[in-house]
LUMLO-892264 format. One record per residue (C-alpha): residue number from 1; chain; x, y, z. Coordinates in steps of 0.25 Angstrom, whole numbers, plus 5000, padded with zeros to 4 digits. Layout:
N
+-----+---+------+-------+------+
:   k : c : east : north :   up :
+-----+---+------+-------+------+
: NUM : A :    X :     Y :    Z :
...
+-----+---+------+-------+------+
END
This chain:
433
+-----+---+------+-------+------+
:   k : c : east : north :   up :
+-----+---+------+-------+------+
:   1 : A : 5509 :  5599 : 5447 :
:   2 : A : 5518 :  5587 : 5442 :
:   3 : A : 5507 :  5578 : 5446 :
:   4 : A : 5496 :  5587 : 5441 :
:   5 : A : 5502 :  5588 : 5427 :
:   6 : A : 5503 :  5573 : 5427 :
:   7 : A : 5489 :  5571 : 5430 :
:   8 : A : 5484 :  5581 : 5419 :
:   9 : A : 5491 :  5572 : 5408 :
:  10 : A : 5489 :  5558 : 5414 :
:  11 : A : 5479 :  5554 : 5403 :
:  12 : A : 5485 :  5562 : 5392 :
:  13 : A : 5494 :  5550 : 5387 :
:  14 : A : 5483 :  5541 : 5389 :
:  15 : A : 5473 :  5547 : 5378 :
:  16 : A : 5473 :  5535 : 5369 :
:  17 : A : 5471 :  5525 : 5381 :
:  18 : A : 5459 :  5533 : 5386 :
:  19 : A : 5453 :  5532 : 5372 :
:  20 : A : 5456 :  5517 : 5371 :
:  21 : A : 5452 :  5513 : 5386 :
:  22 : A : 5441 :  5523 : 5390 :
:  23 : A : 5435 :  5526 : 5376 :
:  24 : A : 5439 :  5541 : 5377 :
:  25 : A : 5440 :  5549 : 5364 :
:  26 : A : 5449 :  5561 : 5361 :
:  27 : A : 5438 :  5570 : 5364 :
:  28 : A : 5436 :  5563 : 5377 :
:  29 : A : 5450 :  5564 : 5380 :
:  30 : A : 5450 :  5579 : 5376 :
:  31 : A : 5438 :  5582 : 5385 :
:  32 : A : 5444 :  5575 : 5397 :
:  33 : A : 5458 :  5582 : 5395 :
:  34 : A : 5451 :  5596 : 5395 :
:  35 : A : 5442 :  5592 : 5407 :
:  36 : A : 5454 :  5596 : 5416 :
:  37 : A : 5451 :  5610 : 5414 :
:  38 : A : 5436 :  5610 : 5413 :
:  39 : A : 5433 :  5615 : 5428 :
:  40 : A : 5444 :  5625 : 5427 :
:  41 : A : 5439 :  5631 : 5414 :
:  42 : A : 5423 :  5631 : 5415 :
:  43 : A : 5422 :  5632 : 5430 :
:  44 : A : 5434 :  5642 : 5432 :
:  45 : A : 5440 :  5633 : 5442 :
:  46 : A : 5454 :  5638 : 5439 :
:  47 : A : 5450 :  5653 : 5440 :
:  48 : A : 5445 :  5649 : 5454 :
:  49 : A : 5458 :  5642 : 5457 :
:  50 : A : 5466 :  5654 : 5454 :
:  51 : A : 5457 :  5662 : 5463 :
:  52 : A : 5458 :  5651 : 5474 :
:  53 : A : 5473 :  5652 : 5472 :
:  54 : A : 5474 :  5667 : 5474 :
:  55 : A : 5465 :  5666 : 5486 :
:  56 : A : 5470 :  5654 : 5494 :
:  57 : A : 5484 :  5653 : 5489 :
:  58 : A : 5493 :  5642 : 5483 :
:  59 : A : 5494 :  5632 : 5494 :
:  60 : A : 5479 :  5629 : 5496 :
:  61 : A : 5476 :  5630 : 5481 :
:  62 : A : 5487 :  5620 : 5478 :
:  63 : A : 5481 :  5610 : 5488 :
:  64 : A : 5467 :  5612 : 5482 :
:  65 : A : 5472 :  5609 : 5468 :
:  66 : A : 5479 :  5596 : 5472 :
:  67 : A : 5466 :  5591 : 5478 :
:  68 : A : 5458 :  5594 : 5465 :
:  69 : A : 5468 :  5587 : 5457 :
:  70 : A : 5467 :  5574 : 5465 :
:  71 : A : 5452 :  5574 : 5465 :
:  72 : A : 5451 :  5576 : 5450 :
:  73 : A : 5462 :  5566 : 5447 :
:  74 : A : 5455 :  5556 : 5456 :
:  75 : A : 5442 :  5557 : 5448 :
:  76 : A : 5450 :  5556 : 5435 :
:  77 : A : 5457 :  5543 : 5439 :
:  78 : A : 5444 :  5537 : 5443 :
:  79 : A : 5437 :  5540 : 5430 :
:  80 : A : 5448 :  5532 : 5423 :
:  81 : A : 5447 :  5520 : 5431 :
:  82 : A : 5440 :  5507 : 5428 :
:  83 : A : 5433 :  5508 : 5441 :
:  84 : A : 5425 :  5520 : 5436 :
:  85 : A : 5420 :  5514 : 5424 :
:  86 : A : 5411 :  5504 : 5432 :
:  87 : A : 5405 :  5515 : 5441 :
:  88 : A : 5391 :  5522 : 5440 :
:  89 : A : 5398 :  5535 : 5438 :
:  90 : A : 5404 :  5530 : 5425 :
:  91 : A : 5391 :  5525 : 5420 :
:  92 : A : 5384 :  5539 : 5423 :
:  93 : A : 5395 :  5547 : 5417 :
:  94 : A : 5393 :  5539 : 5404 :
:  95 : A : 5378 :  5543 : 5403 :
:  96 : A : 5381 :  5557 : 5398 :
:  97 : A : 5391 :  5562 : 5388 :
:  98 : A : 5393 :  5548 : 5383 :
:  99 : A : 5404 :  5552 : 5373 :
: 100 : A : 5413 :  5556 : 5385 :
: 101 : A : 5417 :  5543 : 5393 :
: 102 : A : 5413 :  5543 : 5408 :
: 103 : A : 5428 :  5541 : 5412 :
: 104 : A : 5431 :  5554 : 5404 :
: 105 : A : 5420 :  5561 : 5411 :
: 106 : A : 5425 :  5558 : 5425 :
: 107 : A : 5440 :  5559 : 5422 :
: 108 : A : 5437 :  5573 : 5416 :
: 109 : A : 5430 :  5577 : 5429 :
: 110 : A : 5442 :  5573 : 5437 :
: 111 : A : 5451 :  5580 : 5427 :
: 112 : A : 5443 :  5593 : 5429 :
: 113 : A : 5445 :  5592 : 5444 :
: 114 : A : 5459 :  5589 : 5442 :
: 115 : A : 5461 :  5601 : 5432 :
: 116 : A : 5455 :  5610 : 5443 :
: 117 : A : 5466 :  5606 : 5452 :
: 118 : A : 5478 :  5606 : 5443 :
: 119 : A : 5475 :  5619 : 5437 :
: 120 : A : 5473 :  5625 : 5451 :
: 121 : A : 5487 :  5619 : 5454 :
: 122 : A : 5493 :  5625 : 5442 :
: 123 : A : 5489 :  5639 : 5446 :
: 124 : A : 5493 :  5637 : 5460 :
: 125 : A : 5507 :  5632 : 5457 :
: 126 : A : 5509 :  5643 : 5448 :
: 127 : A : 5505 :  5653 : 5458 :
: 128 : A : 5514 :  5646 : 5469 :
: 129 : A : 5526 :  5647 : 5460 :
: 130 : A : 5523 :  5662 : 5457 :
: 131 : A : 5522 :  5664 : 5472 :
: 132 : A : 5536 :  5658 : 5475 :
: 133 : A : 5544 :  5662 : 5462 :
: 134 : A : 5538 :  5675 : 5457 :
: 135 : A : 5550 :  5684 : 5454 :
: 136 : A : 5559 :  5672 : 5454 :
: 137 : A : 5561 :  5660 : 5446 :
: 138 : A : 5546 :  5659 : 5443 :
: 139 : A : 5546 :  5654 : 5429 :
: 140 : A : 5557 :  5643 : 5433 :
: 141 : A : 5548 :  5639 : 5445 :
: 142 : A : 5535 :  5638 : 5436 :
: 143 : A : 5544 :  5631 : 5426 :
: 144 : A : 5548 :  5620 : 5436 :
: 145 : A : 5534 :  5618 : 5440 :
: 146 : A : 5529 :  5616 : 5426 :
: 147 : A : 5541 :  5607 : 5423 :
: 148 : A : 5537 :  5598 : 5435 :
: 149 : A : 5523 :  5598 : 5429 :
: 150 : A : 5528 :  5594 : 5415 :
: 151 : A : 5535 :  5583 : 5421 :
: 152 : A : 5522 :  5578 : 5426 :
: 153 : A : 5517 :  5578 : 5412 :
: 154 : A : 5529 :  5571 : 5407 :
: 155 : A : 5528 :  5560 : 5418 :
: 156 : A : 5513 :  5557 : 5415 :
: 157 : A : 5514 :  5556 : 5400 :
: 158 : A : 5524 :  5545 : 5402 :
: 159 : A : 5518 :  5538 : 5415 :
: 160 : A : 5503 :  5539 : 5411 :
: 161 : A : 5504 :  5529 : 5399 :
: 162 : A : 5513 :  5520 : 5407 :
: 163 : A : 5504 :  5519 : 5419 :
: 164 : A : 5491 :  5517 : 5411 :
: 165 : A : 5498 :  5506 : 5403 :
: 166 : A : 5504 :  5499 : 5415 :
: 167 : A : 5491 :  5499 : 5423 :
: 168 : A : 5482 :  5498 : 5410 :
: 169 : A : 5474 :  5509 : 5416 :
: 170 : A : 5472 :  5524 : 5412 :
: 171 : A : 5468 :  5527 : 5426 :
: 172 : A : 5481 :  5522 : 5432 :
: 173 : A : 5490 :  5534 : 5428 :
: 174 : A : 5479 :  5543 : 5433 :
: 175 : A : 5479 :  5537 : 5447 :
: 176 : A : 5494 :  5538 : 5447 :
: 177 : A : 5493 :  5553 : 5444 :
: 178 : A : 5482 :  5554 : 5455 :
: 179 : A : 5492 :  5549 : 5465 :
: 180 : A : 5502 :  5559 : 5461 :
: 181 : A : 5492 :  5570 : 5462 :
: 182 : A : 5490 :  5566 : 5477 :
: 183 : A : 5505 :  5568 : 5479 :
: 184 : A : 5504 :  5581 : 5472 :
: 185 : A : 5494 :  5586 : 5482 :
: 186 : A : 5503 :  5582 : 5493 :
: 187 : A : 5514 :  5591 : 5487 :
: 188 : A : 5504 :  5602 : 5487 :
: 189 : A : 5501 :  5600 : 5502 :
: 190 : A : 5516 :  5600 : 5505 :
: 191 : A : 5518 :  5613 : 5497 :
: 192 : A : 5506 :  5619 : 5505 :
: 193 : A : 5514 :  5617 : 5518 :
: 194 : A : 5527 :  5621 : 5513 :
: 195 : A : 5522 :  5633 : 5506 :
: 196 : A : 5515 :  5638 : 5518 :
: 197 : A : 5527 :  5635 : 5527 :
: 198 : A : 5536 :  5643 : 5517 :
: 199 : A : 5527 :  5655 : 5518 :
: 200 : A : 5527 :  5655 : 5533 :
: 201 : A : 5542 :  5655 : 5533 :
: 202 : A : 5543 :  5667 : 5523 :
: 203 : A : 5531 :  5674 : 5530 :
: 204 : A : 5522 :  5675 : 5517 :
: 205 : A : 5508 :  5669 : 5516 :
: 206 : A : 5508 :  5669 : 5501 :
: 207 : A : 5494 :  5663 : 5501 :
: 208 : A : 5486 :  5676 : 5499 :
: 209 : A : 5487 :  5684 : 5486 :
: 210 : A : 5493 :  5698 : 5487 :
: 211 : A : 5479 :  5704 : 5484 :
: 212 : A : 5465 :  5698 : 5485 :
: 213 : A : 5460 :  5691 : 5472 :
: 214 : A : 5449 :  5699 : 5465 :
: 215 : A : 5440 :  5694 : 5454 :
: 216 : A : 5445 :  5706 : 5446 :
: 217 : A : 5458 :  5700 : 5445 :
: 218 : A : 5453 :  5689 : 5435 :
: 219 : A : 5447 :  5701 : 5427 :
: 220 : A : 5461 :  5707 : 5427 :
: 221 : A : 5467 :  5694 : 5422 :
: 222 : A : 5457 :  5692 : 5410 :
: 223 : A : 5459 :  5707 : 5406 :
: 224 : A : 5474 :  5706 : 5405 :
: 225 : A : 5478 :  5704 : 5390 :
: 226 : A : 5491 :  5698 : 5393 :
: 227 : A : 5486 :  5689 : 5403 :
: 228 : A : 5475 :  5684 : 5394 :
: 229 : A : 5486 :  5681 : 5383 :
: 230 : A : 5494 :  5673 : 5393 :
: 231 : A : 5482 :  5665 : 5396 :
: 232 : A : 5478 :  5663 : 5382 :
: 233 : A : 5493 :  5659 : 5378 :
: 234 : A : 5492 :  5649 : 5390 :
: 235 : A : 5479 :  5642 : 5386 :
: 236 : A : 5483 :  5641 : 5371 :
: 237 : A : 5497 :  5636 : 5375 :
: 238 : A : 5493 :  5626 : 5385 :
: 239 : A : 5481 :  5621 : 5377 :
: 240 : A : 5491 :  5616 : 5367 :
: 241 : A : 5499 :  5609 : 5377 :
: 242 : A : 5491 :  5602 : 5388 :
: 243 : A : 5480 :  5597 : 5379 :
: 244 : A : 5491 :  5593 : 5369 :
: 245 : A : 5497 :  5584 : 5381 :
: 246 : A : 5484 :  5577 : 5382 :
: 247 : A : 5484 :  5573 : 5367 :
: 248 : A : 5499 :  5572 : 5364 :
: 249 : A : 5501 :  5558 : 5368 :
: 250 : A : 5490 :  5553 : 5359 :
: 251 : A : 5495 :  5562 : 5348 :
: 252 : A : 5508 :  5556 : 5348 :
: 253 : A : 5502 :  5542 : 5349 :
: 254 : A : 5494 :  5546 : 5336 :
: 255 : A : 5505 :  5553 : 5328 :
: 256 : A : 5516 :  5543 : 5331 :
: 257 : A : 5508 :  5530 : 5334 :
: 258 : A : 5514 :  5529 : 5348 :
: 259 : A : 5509 :  5522 : 5360 :
: 260 : A : 5504 :  5530 : 5372 :
: 261 : A : 5516 :  5528 : 5381 :
: 262 : A : 5526 :  5532 : 5370 :
: 263 : A : 5518 :  5544 : 5365 :
: 264 : A : 5516 :  5549 : 5380 :
: 265 : A : 5531 :  5547 : 5382 :
: 266 : A : 5534 :  5556 : 5369 :
: 267 : A : 5525 :  5567 : 5374 :
: 268 : A : 5530 :  5567 : 5388 :
: 269 : A : 5543 :  5574 : 5384 :
: 270 : A : 5534 :  5587 : 5381 :
: 271 : A : 5532 :  5590 : 5396 :
: 272 : A : 5546 :  5585 : 5399 :
: 273 : A : 5552 :  5595 : 5390 :
: 274 : A : 5543 :  5606 : 5396 :
: 275 : A : 5547 :  5602 : 5410 :
: 276 : A : 5562 :  5603 : 5407 :
: 277 : A : 5562 :  5616 : 5400 :
: 278 : A : 5551 :  5624 : 5408 :
: 279 : A : 5560 :  5627 : 5420 :
: 280 : A : 5571 :  5632 : 5411 :
: 281 : A : 5562 :  5641 : 5403 :
: 282 : A : 5556 :  5646 : 5417 :
: 283 : A : 5570 :  5649 : 5421 :
: 284 : A : 5573 :  5657 : 5408 :
: 285 : A : 5560 :  5664 : 5410 :
: 286 : A : 5564 :  5668 : 5424 :
: 287 : A : 5577 :  5674 : 5420 :
: 288 : A : 5576 :  5678 : 5406 :
: 289 : A : 5561 :  5680 : 5403 :
: 290 : A : 5555 :  5679 : 5389 :
: 291 : A : 5542 :  5673 : 5394 :
: 292 : A : 5533 :  5678 : 5383 :
: 293 : A : 5543 :  5673 : 5372 :
: 294 : A : 5543 :  5659 : 5378 :
: 295 : A : 5528 :  5659 : 5377 :
: 296 : A : 5529 :  5662 : 5362 :
: 297 : A : 5540 :  5651 : 5360 :
: 298 : A : 5532 :  5641 : 5367 :
: 299 : A : 5520 :  5643 : 5359 :
: 300 : A : 5528 :  5642 : 5346 :
: 301 : A : 5534 :  5629 : 5350 :
: 302 : A : 5520 :  5623 : 5353 :
: 303 : A : 5515 :  5627 : 5340 :
: 304 : A : 5527 :  5620 : 5333 :
: 305 : A : 5525 :  5607 : 5342 :
: 306 : A : 5510 :  5606 : 5339 :
: 307 : A : 5512 :  5609 : 5324 :
: 308 : A : 5522 :  5597 : 5324 :
: 309 : A : 5512 :  5588 : 5330 :
: 310 : A : 5501 :  5593 : 5320 :
: 311 : A : 5507 :  5594 : 5307 :
: 312 : A : 5519 :  5585 : 5306 :
: 313 : A : 5515 :  5573 : 5297 :
: 314 : A : 5514 :  5559 : 5303 :
: 315 : A : 5526 :  5555 : 5294 :
: 316 : A : 5535 :  5565 : 5301 :
: 317 : A : 5530 :  5565 : 5315 :
: 318 : A : 5540 :  5557 : 5322 :
: 319 : A : 5543 :  5554 : 5337 :
: 320 : A : 5555 :  5564 : 5336 :
: 321 : A : 5546 :  5575 : 5330 :
: 322 : A : 5536 :  5572 : 5341 :
: 323 : A : 5547 :  5573 : 5352 :
: 324 : A : 5552 :  5586 : 5345 :
: 325 : A : 5538 :  5593 : 5345 :
: 326 : A : 5536 :  5588 : 5360 :
: 327 : A : 5549 :  5595 : 5364 :
: 328 : A : 5545 :  5608 : 5357 :
: 329 : A : 5531 :  5607 : 5365 :
: 330 : A : 5539 :  5605 : 5378 :
: 331 : A : 5548 :  5617 : 5375 :
: 332 : A : 5535 :  5625 : 5372 :
: 333 : A : 5529 :  5620 : 5385 :
: 334 : A : 5541 :  5625 : 5392 :
: 335 : A : 5541 :  5639 : 5386 :
: 336 : A : 5526 :  5643 : 5388 :
: 337 : A : 5523 :  5638 : 5403 :
: 338 : A : 5537 :  5643 : 5408 :
: 339 : A : 5534 :  5657 : 5403 :
: 340 : A : 5519 :  5658 : 5404 :
: 341 : A : 5516 :  5655 : 5419 :
: 342 : A : 5527 :  5664 : 5425 :
: 343 : A : 5522 :  5675 : 5416 :
: 344 : A : 5509 :  5676 : 5423 :
: 345 : A : 5514 :  5683 : 5435 :
: 346 : A : 5519 :  5694 : 5426 :
: 347 : A : 5505 :  5697 : 5421 :
: 348 : A : 5496 :  5696 : 5433 :
: 349 : A : 5496 :  5701 : 5448 :
: 350 : A : 5500 :  5691 : 5458 :
: 351 : A : 5487 :  5693 : 5466 :
: 352 : A : 5479 :  5685 : 5455 :
: 353 : A : 5491 :  5677 : 5449 :
: 354 : A : 5484 :  5664 : 5453 :
: 355 : A : 5471 :  5669 : 5446 :
: 356 : A : 5480 :  5673 : 5434 :
: 357 : A : 5485 :  5659 : 5433 :
: 358 : A : 5471 :  5653 : 5435 :
: 359 : A : 5466 :  5661 : 5424 :
: 360 : A : 5477 :  5657 : 5414 :
: 361 : A : 5475 :  5642 : 5419 :
: 362 : A : 5460 :  5644 : 5417 :
: 363 : A : 5462 :  5649 : 5402 :
: 364 : A : 5472 :  5638 : 5400 :
: 365 : A : 5462 :  5628 : 5405 :
: 366 : A : 5452 :  5632 : 5394 :
: 367 : A : 5462 :  5627 : 5384 :
: 368 : A : 5466 :  5615 : 5391 :
: 369 : A : 5452 :  5611 : 5393 :
: 370 : A : 5448 :  5614 : 5378 :
: 371 : A : 5459 :  5609 : 5370 :
: 372 : A : 5460 :  5594 : 5374 :
: 373 : A : 5445 :  5594 : 5371 :
: 374 : A : 5448 :  5601 : 5358 :
: 375 : A : 5459 :  5592 : 5354 :
: 376 : A : 5451 :  5580 : 5357 :
: 377 : A : 5440 :  5585 : 5348 :
: 378 : A : 5450 :  5588 : 5337 :
: 379 : A : 5456 :  5574 : 5337 :
: 380 : A : 5442 :  5568 : 5336 :
: 381 : A : 5438 :  5577 : 5325 :
: 382 : A : 5451 :  5575 : 5317 :
: 383 : A : 5452 :  5560 : 5319 :
: 384 : A : 5438 :  5554 : 5315 :
: 385 : A : 5437 :  5539 : 5316 :
: 386 : A : 5451 :  5538 : 5323 :
: 387 : A : 5449 :  5527 : 5333 :
: 388 : A : 5463 :  5525 : 5338 :
: 389 : A : 5467 :  5535 : 5349 :
: 390 : A : 5481 :  5535 : 5344 :
: 391 : A : 5478 :  5538 : 5329 :
: 392 : A : 5473 :  5553 : 5330 :
: 393 : A : 5477 :  5564 : 5321 :
: 394 : A : 5482 :  5575 : 5330 :
: 395 : A : 5484 :  5586 : 5318 :
: 396 : A : 5473 :  5595 : 5321 :
: 397 : A : 5474 :  5593 : 5336 :
: 398 : A : 5488 :  5598 : 5336 :
: 399 : A : 5485 :  5610 : 5327 :
: 400 : A : 5475 :  5614 : 5338 :
: 401 : A : 5487 :  5614 : 5348 :
: 402 : A : 5496 :  5621 : 5338 :
: 403 : A : 5486 :  5632 : 5336 :
: 404 : A : 5486 :  5635 : 5351 :
: 405 : A : 5501 :  5637 : 5350 :
: 406 : A : 5499 :  5647 : 5339 :
: 407 : A : 5489 :  5656 : 5347 :
: 408 : A : 5498 :  5655 : 5359 :
: 409 : A : 5510 :  5660 : 5351 :
: 410 : A : 5502 :  5672 : 5347 :
: 411 : A : 5498 :  5675 : 5361 :
: 412 : A : 5512 :  5673 : 5366 :
: 413 : A : 5517 :  5684 : 5355 :
: 414 : A : 5505 :  5693 : 5361 :
: 415 : A : 5510 :  5691 : 5375 :
: 416 : A : 5524 :  5695 : 5372 :
: 417 : A : 5520 :  5707 : 5364 :
: 418 : A : 5511 :  5712 : 5376 :
: 419 : A : 5522 :  5709 : 5386 :
: 420 : A : 5532 :  5717 : 5378 :
: 421 : A : 5522 :  5729 : 5378 :
: 422 : A : 5517 :  5728 : 5393 :
: 423 : A : 5530 :  5722 : 5400 :
: 424 : A : 5523 :  5711 : 5408 :
: 425 : A : 5537 :  5705 : 5409 :
: 426 : A : 5534 :  5692 : 5402 :
: 427 : A : 5548 :  5692 : 5395 :
: 428 : A : 5555 :  5696 : 5408 :
: 429 : A : 5562 :  5686 : 5418 :
: 430 : A : 5554 :  5682 : 5430 :
: 431 : A : 5565 :  5684 : 5439 :
: 432 : A : 5565 :  5698 : 5444 :
: 433 : A : 5579 :  5704 : 5447 :
+-----+---+------+-------+------+
END
């Protein structure tokens, strides 16, 4: 997951370089960023991934996800190389949808395939953690996993601009990350054999669900009001986080007149803050509870952060203020994931837990696909005639992100009210005494 999260954001700090070197636009970048989730949303791959996970188990699904990530990453790397620009495929891709560059078309295809793998890995890792830590330090275990993933984002926001500058190549950091994904697949392979050996030692297969999966289980999920609220809260919250990560470096470049490396370094403290706090919040959730309350506070902090980026005048928008807003967003990004994912096993039966995570990820993917495209369009519409990729006005784009936080806050309040009425246990500790 560390290497996967690195690859997801490998081009995020290079938006201005993509526009300068490959003639991409904000809309092009937005469509490319959203392409990661295209197959998961429109071809329901993520739903099938959840069913596959419930059918064949964690180990085989983990290996499959790793292979898909490497295939997609390889295609994306090739699309950004100079060698690709002299091929017949490049020329053919330029014969249709001419406003969308051939490099962006092929890179988007690779990102789609990679997206299938990384989202499959996400639900697989979540179910693996539940398998071993349910009724124990579940939130802490998930918090540590998320912390490691956030460290990957921190690392790539700093490394990607430096590698690209050192080799004068946008594809260089992508190749570097592709090599890391191959190491990640080896880690999944080691886990496969270690997990199988452990189950043989304890005399439990753990690979088959307690009850056979039925299509009616999906109907049960979609008919559950509280489950739909959690899914809605998830899509709104994450749509104001991950798409923002794609544009954050360029936003800081534009607002503070910074170079790419400095802007990326400043924003890199966002995942670092989340990495540090998430395990501690998970530990608090395990021992003290208050999951629904943490969701509410997380949404509130996100609204404050995006409002700072949107409404503070340029004369008062300084580096210290930018750091402060990023710290607030990091705290928010610790509160919500640390409490959201460990809450799901309290809402659904274990036999279709994998499918439950898949449905939430699928709904989340709709937002993660749509919002980068939306923000790219908003930037173009609200910045007519702007030629420099580091001179955009991000006011309206940040208002869109803040609006997601407002609706997420409302859903969080609804969730807490329903939990108080029906006693799902969202406010109770995860550790059962």
